[in-house]
C-alpha positions in Angstrom: 36.7 13.1 -13.4 34.7 13.4 -16.6 31.8 11.5 -15.0 31.9 13.8 -12.0 31.7 16.9 -14.2 28.8 15.4 -16.2 26.9 14.5 -13.0 27.4 18.0 -11.6 26.2 19.5 -14.9 23.1 17.3 -15.0 22.4 17.9 -11.3 22.6 21.7 -11.9 20.1 21.5 -14.8 17.8 19.1 -12.9 17.7 21.2 -9.7 16.9 24.3 -11.7 13.9 22.4 -13.2 12.8 21.1 -9.8 12.9 24.6 -8.4 10.9 25.9 -11.4 8.2 23.1 -11.1 7.9 23.1 -7.3 7.9 26.9 -6.9 5.2 27.5 -9.6 2.9 24.7 -8.6 3.2 24.7 -4.7 0.6 27.4 -4.4 -2.1 25.1 -5.7 -2.1 23.0 -2.5 -1.5 25.9 -0.2 -3.9 28.5 -1.5 -7.1 27.5 0.3 -5.3 27.4 3.7 -3.7 30.8 3.0 -7.1 32.2 2.0 -8.7 31.0 5.3 -5.7 32.1 7.5 -5.2 35.5 6.0 -8.9 36.2 5.0 -8.1 36.8 1.3 -10.6 37.9 -1.3 -10.4 36.8 -4.9 -8.1 39.7 -5.9 -5.8 38.9 -3.0 -5.6 35.3 -4.0 -4.9 36.1 -7.6 -2.1 38.7 -6.7 -0.5 36.0 -4.5 -0.6 33.4 -7.3 0.5 35.9 -10.0 3.4 37.2 -8.0 5.7 34.3 -9.0 5.1 34.5 -12.8 5.2 38.3 -12.7 8.6 38.1 -11.0 9.7 35.3 -13.4 9.0 37.7 -16.3 11.4 40.2 -14.7 14.0 37.5 -14.1 13.7 36.2 -17.7 14.2 39.8 -19.1 17.3 40.2 -16.8 18.8 36.8 -17.6 20.3 37.5 -21.0 22.2 40.8 -20.2 23.2 39.7 -16.7 24.6 36.3 -17.8 26.4 38.0 -20.7 28.1 40.6 -18.4 28.6 38.6 -15.1 28.8 35.0 -16.4 26.5 32.0 -16.2 27.8 30.7 -12.9 27.6 34.0 -11.0 24.1 34.8 -12.1 22.9 31.2 -11.3 24.5 31.5 -7.9 22.5 34.7 -7.3 19.3 33.0 -8.5 19.6 30.1 -6.1 20.6 32.4 -3.3 17.4 34.5 -3.9 15.4 31.4 -3.9 16.9 30.3 -0.6 16.1 33.7 1.0 12.5 33.7 -0.4 11.8 30.2 0.9 13.2 31.0 4.3 10.8 34.0 4.5 7.9 31.7 3.4 8.8 29.1 6.1 8.2 31.8 8.8 4.5 32.0 7.9 4.6 35.8 7.3 1.8 38.2 6.7 0.4 38.8 3.3 2.7 41.6 2.1 5.9 39.8 3.2 4.6 36.5 1.7 4.1 38.2 -1.7 7.6 39.7 -1.5 9.0 36.2 -0.7 7.2 34.7 -3.6 8.6 37.4 -5.9 12.1 36.7 -4.8 11.5 33.1 -5.7 10.0 34.1 -9.0 13.0 36.2 -10.0 15.2 33.2 -9.1 13.0 30.9 -11.3 13.0 33.4 -14.2 16.8 33.7 -14.1 17.5 30.0 -13.6 15.0 28.7 -16.2 16.8 30.8 -18.8 20.4 30.3 -17.8 20.6 26.7 -16.5 19.7 24.9 -19.8 22.1 27.3 -21.7 24.9 26.9 -19.1 24.3 23.1 -19.1 24.6 23.0 -22.9 27.9 24.9 -22.8 29.6 22.8 -20.1 28.5 19.4 -21.3 30.3 17.3 -24.0 28.4 17.2 -27.2 27.5 13.5 -27.0 25.7 14.1 -23.7 24.3 17.5 -24.3 20.8 16.6 -25.5 20.1 14.3 -22.5 21.4 16.8 -20.0 19.4 19.8 -21.4 16.2 17.6 -21.9 16.4 16.7 -18.3 15.3 20.2 -17.4 11.7 19.7 -18.7 11.4 16.3 -17.0 12.7 17.9 -13.7 10.0 20.6 -14.1 7.2 18.0 -14.1 8.9 16.2 -11.2 8.8 19.4 -9.3 5.1 19.9 -10.1 4.4 16.3 -8.9 6.3 16.9 -5.7 4.3 20.1 -5.1 1.0 18.3 -5.6 2.1 15.4 -3.3 3.3 17.6 -0.4 -0.2 18.8 0.7 -1.4 15.2 0.9 1.6 14.4 3.2 1.3 17.5 5.3 -2.3 17.9 6.4 -3.3 20.7 8.8 -4.4 24.3 8.7 -1.0 25.8 9.2 1.0 23.6 6.8 0.9 26.2 4.0 4.1 27.8 5.0 6.0 24.5 4.9 4.4 23.6 1.6 5.6 26.8 0.0 9.0 26.9 1.9 10.1 23.4 0.9 11.4 25.0 -2.3 14.4 25.7 -0.2 15.6 22.1 -0.8 16.3 22.3 -4.6 17.4 25.9 -4.1 20.0 25.0 -1.4 21.2 22.0 -3.3 21.5 24.0 -6.5 23.6 26.6 -4.7 26.0 24.0 -3.5 26.3 22.3 -6.9 26.8 25.5 -8.9 29.6 26.5 -6.4 31.5 23.3 -7.5 31.2 24.0 -11.2 33.6 26.2 -13.3 32.4 29.1 -15.4 31.3 28.4 -18.9 34.4 28.1 -21.2 32.4 29.7 -24.0 31.6 32.7 -21.9 35.2 33.0 -20.8 36.4 33.0 -24.4 33.8 35.6 -25.4 35.2 37.8 -22.6 38.8 37.3 -23.8 39.8 35.0 -20.9 41.2 32.2 -23.0 43.6 30.8 -20.4 40.8 30.6 -17.8 38.6 29.0 -20.5 41.2 26.3 -21.2 41.5 25.5 -17.5 37.6 25.3 -17.2 37.4 23.1 -20.3 40.0 20.8 -18.9 38.0 20.4 -15.7 34.9 19.7 -17.7 36.7 17.5 -20.3 35.6 19.7 -23.2 38.9 19.4 -25.1 37.1 18.7 -28.4 34.9 21.7 -28.2 37.3 24.3 -26.8 39.4 24.5 -30.0 36.4 25.4 -32.1 35.1 27.9 -29.5 38.5 29.5 -29.3 38.2 30.5 -33.0 35.0 32.3 -32.4 35.2 36.1 -32.4 31.8 36.8 -30.9 28.8 38.5 -32.4 29.7 41.7 -34.4 28.0 44.8 -33.4 24.8 45.3 -35.4 24.7 41.6 -36.4 21.5 40.9 -34.4 19.5 43.6 -36.1 20.8 42.6 -39.5 19.8 39.0 -38.8 16.3 39.9 -37.7 15.8 41.7 -41.0 17.1 38.8 -43.1 15.0 36.0 -44.6 12.2 34.7 -42.5 13.9 35.4 -39.1 11.2 37.8 -38.0 8.5 35.3 -38.9 10.4 32.7 -36.7 10.4 35.2 -33.8 6.7 35.8 -34.2 5.9 32.1 -34.5 7.9 31.1 -31.4 6.5 33.9 -29.3 3.0 33.1 -30.4 3.5 29.4 -29.6 4.3 30.5 -26.1 1.2 32.7 -26.0 -0.9 29.7 -27.0 1.0 27.4 -24.5 -0.1 29.7 -21.7 -3.6 30.6 -23.0 -4.4 26.9 -23.6 -5.2 26.7 -19.9 -2.2 24.9 -18.5 -1.3 27.6 -16.0 -4.9 28.0 -14.7 -5.1 24.3 -14.2 -1.7 23.9 -12.5 -2.3 26.9 -10.2 -6.0 26.4 -9.4 -6.5 22.6 -9.9 -8.1 21.9 -6.4 -10.5 24.8 -7.0 -11.4 23.4 -10.4 -12.1 20.0 -9.0 -14.3 21.4 -6.3 -16.2 23.3 -9.1 -16.6 20.0 -10.9 -18.1 18.3 -7.8 -15.2 16.8 -5.8 -15.2 17.4 -2.1 -12.9 20.0 -0.7 -9.3 19.2 0.5 -8.6 15.5 0.3 -10.5 14.5 -2.9 -9.6 17.7 -4.7 -5.9 17.3 -3.8 -5.9 13.6 -4.7 -7.3 14.4 -8.1 -4.7 17.2 -8.5 -1.9 14.7 -7.6 -3.3 12.4 -10.3 -2.9 15.1 -12.9 0.7 15.8 -11.7 1.6 12.1 -12.0 0.1 11.9 -15.5 2.0 15.1 -16.5 5.3 13.5 -15.3 4.8 10.2 -17.0 3.6 11.8 -20.3 6.7 14.1 -20.3 8.9 11.0 -20.2 7.0 9.7 -23.2 7.3 13.1 -24.9 11.1 13.0 -24.6 11.1 9.7 -26.4 8.6 10.7 -29.0 9.9 14.2 -30.1 12.8 12.8 -32.1 10.8 9.9 -33.5 7.3 11.1 -34.4 8.5 14.6 -35.2 7.6 18.1 -34.1 4.8 18.8 -36.6 2.7 15.6 -36.1 2.9 16.0 -32.4 1.8 19.6 -32.6 -1.2 18.9 -34.8 -2.4 15.7 -33.1 -1.7 16.9 -29.6 -3.7 20.2 -30.1 -6.7 18.2 -31.5 -6.7 15.9 -28.5 -6.4 18.9 -26.1 -9.6 20.3 -27.7 -11.4 17.0 -27.1 -10.2 16.8 -23.5 -11.3 20.3 -22.7 -14.7 19.7 -24.4 -15.2 16.8 -21.9 -14.4 19.2 -19.0 -17.0 21.7 -20.3 -19.6 18.9 -20.5 -18.7 17.8 -17.0 -19.1 21.4 -15.6 -22.5 21.8 -17.4 -24.0 18.5 -16.6 -22.5 17.7 -13.2 -20.3 14.7 -14.2 -17.1 15.0 -12.1 -15.6 11.7 -13.3 -15.9 12.9 -16.9 -14.1 16.1 -15.9 -11.2 14.2 -14.3 -10.9 12.0 -17.4 -11.0 15.1 -19.7 -8.4 17.0 -17.7 -6.2 13.8 -17.8 -6.5 13.6 -21.6 -5.7 17.3 -21.9 -2.6 17.0 -19.7 -1.2 14.0 -21.6 -1.8 15.7 -24.9 -0.3 19.0 -23.7 2.8 17.2 -22.3 3.6 15.8 -25.8 2.7 18.9 -27.8 2.3 22.5 -26.6 4.3 21.7 -23.5 7.8 20.8 -24.9 7.5 21.8 -28.6 7.7 25.6 -28.2 11.0 25.1 -26.3 12.3 22.6 -28.9 11.3 24.8 -31.9 12.8 28.0 -30.5 16.1 26.3 -29.8 16.2 25.0 -33.4 14.7 27.8 -35.5 16.5 30.9 -34.2 19.7 31.6 -36.2 22.8 31.4 -34.0 23.4 35.1 -34.0 20.1 35.9 -32.3 19.5 32.6 -30.5 20.1 34.0 -27.0 18.1 37.2 -27.6 15.3 35.3 -29.4 15.0 32.7 -26.6 14.9 35.5 -24.0 12.1 37.3 -25.9 10.1 34.1 -26.3 10.6 33.1 -22.7 9.6 36.6 -21.4 6.5 36.4 -23.6 5.6 33.1 -22.0 5.9 34.4 -18.4 3.9 37.6 -19.3 0.9 35.5 -20.4 1.4 33.0 -17.5 1.0 36.0 -15.2 -2.1 37.1 -17.1 -3.8 33.8 -16.6 -2.8 33.6 -13.0 -4.1 37.0 -12.3 -7.5 36.6 -14.0 -8.5 33.0 -13.6 -10.7 33.2 -10.5 -12.3 36.4 -11.6 -13.2 34.9 -14.9 -14.7 31.8 -13.3 -16.7 34.0 -10.9 -17.9 36.0 -13.9 -18.6 33.5 -16.7 -18.4 30.2 -14.9 -15.9 27.4 -15.2 -17.4 26.1 -18.4 -17.0 29.5 -20.0 -13.3 29.8 -19.0 -12.5 26.3 -20.2 -14.2 27.2 -23.5 -11.8 30.0 -23.9 -8.9 27.6 -23.3 -10.4 25.2 -25.8 -10.6 27.9 -28.5 -6.9 28.6 -28.0 -6.1 24.9 -28.5 -8.1 25.0 -31.7 -6.0 28.0 -32.9 -2.9 26.0 -32.0 -4.2 23.2 -34.2 -4.6 25.5 -37.1 -1.2 27.1 -36.6 0.3 23.6 -36.5 -1.2 22.8 -39.9 -0.4 26.1 -41.6 3.0 27.3 -40.1 4.8 24.8 -37.9 7.7 23.2 -39.8 9.2 19.7 -39.4 12.8 20.0 -38.2 13.3 16.4 -37.1 16.7 15.1 -38.3 18.0 18.4 -39.7 21.2 20.0 -38.4 21.0 23.5 -36.8 23.2 24.8 -39.7 20.8 23.5 -42.3 17.7 24.9 -40.5 19.5 28.3 -40.1 20.3 28.3 -43.8 16.6 27.8 -44.7 15.6 30.6 -42.4 18.2 33.1 -43.6 17.5 32.2 -47.2 13.8 33.2 -46.7 12.2 29.8 -46.9 8.5 30.0 -45.8 8.0 28.8 -42.2 6.1 25.7 -43.2 9.0 24.7 -45.5 11.9 25.3 -43.1 13.5 21.9 -42.6 11.8 20.4 -45.6 14.9 20.5 -47.7 14.8 16.9 -47.4 16.7 14.3 -46.0 19.9 15.8 -45.1 22.7 13.7 -46.6 26.0 13.0 -44.9 28.9 14.8 -46.6 30.8 11.5 -47.1 27.7 9.9 -48.7 27.1 12.9 -50.9 30.7 12.7 -52.2 30.2 9.0 -53.0 26.9 9.7 -54.7 28.5 12.4 -56.8 31.2 10.0 -58.0 
């Protein structure tokens, strides 16, 4: 029974990640066909691409208050249902207005699920399995992106764009079925005063060890969030985490994910097959590098990965600029590959890891919602301006802007990003609330086990 509950929890998180990755990246392989079929200009293409991140921004804003009032399970059911509806509309190959509306439904679903699923998964999974289950979200995102890049290669033809977009119905429908089998989060039930229901849910999930501690929690006192934000370096943490998400998006990853075939054509690859094959290669690298990142983050540490990764991203994008200026398509492919690998082990996962560790518990949900909404806002900005910028200043100029953002990330990594590897959340929170400078949060050393500390003292 415990294994079944664990598998359902992991499946729920994984399917949310697959929906995220596929829904955001599928437009890359469908855009050229949509442009030809619906006779879209640059503005029309950018609006279509940006409709998903714009709606994700709205979903991310709504995720916190809706999951607090309705519960994790209900809101996640709503999210998957919206994704199913949006993908059904897309499968019908509708006109432009209805297609944008369908993508916005999917975007709201992704914004809600990308916020709630990892949190819900953490709350319904035993502590010893929690890290693996939650970390599977990021891996599933890259798997979804890879699937989105593979689909156009498997579905050639001028009218395949509706199927490419509409196949997001698979993770959405499966997610709807899986969530229906799960109980509500015991932690949410306790916070709402439903302790008997919480005990029943915890029993189904085999959370007997956690439920006793949760039952003693009284919730967050009114005014505690505002008081915490004013205390210590909490505001600095909020600014740092939000800025890392700004850099994550302005480093160019969204432009590359959404417009990869267009970029490869600009670099000299032939349209359709060659450009899509190169795009698939990037997706495969992204997936494999994310597996490595999951292994590295608790071994190499957050700070070294941030610094080295940002520096390598600068080098990779410099190669892309040289490719665009001197007509060297192979160099551009290699440069983008280097950039993708470096991103996958640094600016890709680290903002998520750091925000989950640095925010004090009182404001963790609100802080994560703020940082995530910031991420989607700048994601939308890149999606809505990329083609216009390429048309205005050229591909090399746009990549140079992205490279400058990676250089800023390198400097931020050196000056402000702390090393939190091996520290407990309680110890990190104490540093933040005590006003430790950002760079020093987590430095208090090698945290000693209480039993060892007692022996040492004697």
